[in-house]
N, C-alpha and C positions, 0 to 999 in steps of 0.2 A: 417572693424573693428566692425561695429554695428551688423553684422551677427554673428561674433564670440561672442559678448556679449550676444546676444539673445540665441545662442546655449548654452553658459555656464549657463545662467540663467535658461533656460528650463531644462537642465540636473540637476542642483542643486535643482530645484523645484521637479522634478520627484524623485530624491533620498530622499529628505525630506519627501515627501508624502508617498513613499513606506516604509521608515523606521518607520514613525509614524503609518502607517497601520499595519506593522508587530509587532510593540511594543504593539499596542492595541490588536492584536490577541493573543499575548503571555499573556497579562494580563487577557483576558476574558476566555481563555480556561482553564478549571479546570485540575488538575493533573490526569493522567490516572488511577492510581492504588491505590492512597493513601486513599481517602475517598470519600463518596458520597457528591456531591455539595449541598449547601443549596438552598432553593427555588429560591431566588433572583439570585443566580449564574446560575441556570438552565434556568431561563428566559432569561438572557443575552446570554447564549450559544445558545438557540433556536433562539433568534433574530439575532445573528451573522450567524447562519446556514441559516436562511432565506435570509440574505443579500448576503452571499457568500457560494459557494458550499464547502463542506468538502474536504480538499486536498486528503484524502484517496479515497473518492468516485470519485474525478476527475481523479486520477491515474487509478482507476479501469475502468472507462469509456474509457480512452485512451487505456488501455490494451485490452479491448473488441474490440474496433475499429481496433487495430493493428492485433488482432487474426482473425477478420473477413477478413481482407485484406490478411493475410498470408495463411489462410486455404482455402479460396475461397469456402465457404460452399454454398450449395443450400438453398433457403429460408426454406424448410422443415427441413433440417439438422440444420440450425441455430435456428429454433424455438424449436427444441428438445434439442439441445446441450447447449445453453447459460444458461437456468435455472439450468441445472445440473452442468455446470461449475461454476456458482455463488455459488451454494451449496458447491461444492468442495473447492472453495477458502475460503468460510466462515469457514468450518470445519478445514481446514489447518491453517488459521489465528488464530482460537481459540486455537488450540493445540500448535502452536508456541508461542502464548502469555503465555500459562500456563508454557511452558518450560522456557521462559525468566523470569517469576516470580520465578520459582524454582531456577534459577541461581542468582537472586538478594537476595534471603533470606540467611542470615548468619546463618548457622546451626552448632551446636556443633559437630554433627556426620556427617562427610564428606561422609561416605559410603552411608547414606540414600540419600543424595543429588545426588550422582553418580547413585544410583539405580533409582531414580526418573527421572533423566536426560535420562538414557537408556530406561526407560519405555516410556517417551514422544517421543523419537526417534522411538521406535517400533510402537507407535500409529500413528505417522506421516507416516511411511512406510505402515501401514495397510490401512490408509485413501487413500494413493496414489494407492495402489493395488486395493482396492474396486472400486474406481472411474475409474481406467484404464479399468476394466472390463465393467463398465457402459458406458464409452466412446466408447468402441469397439462395443457395441450394436447399437450405433447411427452412428459412423463414421468408414470408412475403416482403417485398421492398418497404412497405409501410412500417413493418416491425423492425427491420434493420435500421431504418431512419430513426425510429423511436429508441432503439438501442443506443445509438450514438448520442442522441439528445439526452437520454437518461444517464448515460455515463458522465456527460458534462455537468448535469445537474447534481449528480452524486459527488463528483470531485469538487464542485463549487461549494456545496454544503459541507463537505469534509474540511476544506480549507477554512471556511468561515468558522466552523465549530472549534477547530484546533487553534485558530487565531484568538477566539474568545477565551478559550481555555488557558492560553499562554498570556493573555492580557494585552495582545497587540491588535490594533484595529485592522480589519480586512477591507479590501477595496470593493 
């Protein structure tokens, strides 16, 4: 009986601490696209980042480790590939962010929004084509194909695990 009480108390303590930490993170992190944070808010965010790694960076690091394992690159290939891959991810992320911002803006003329959306889609495709050619200069075609397959697998697994974590079913 005492073990059951200890286990219940430990579980309750962990849940309380994790929910308090999560609530503090939600309070500290400034909104992404609304306004530039004031100086004191930036200081708090920097302090938080020093204490805990940014979740986006943590996911990127996990993804890089996953790709290293899946692609089985030589040290020379990895040295050339990963800086280029990080640049690719950054450009893709920036374009997707612009596309999302376009979709959140309520505009009077829907045609303009559709045209911008199609423009962002074409820019995303051009980024992928440009970097595909750059990847092929470093890696053989089989490994580039494996890269895209591994990215899809990683993203699918990430969505599945986040869905399970949030209690929503994934497709």
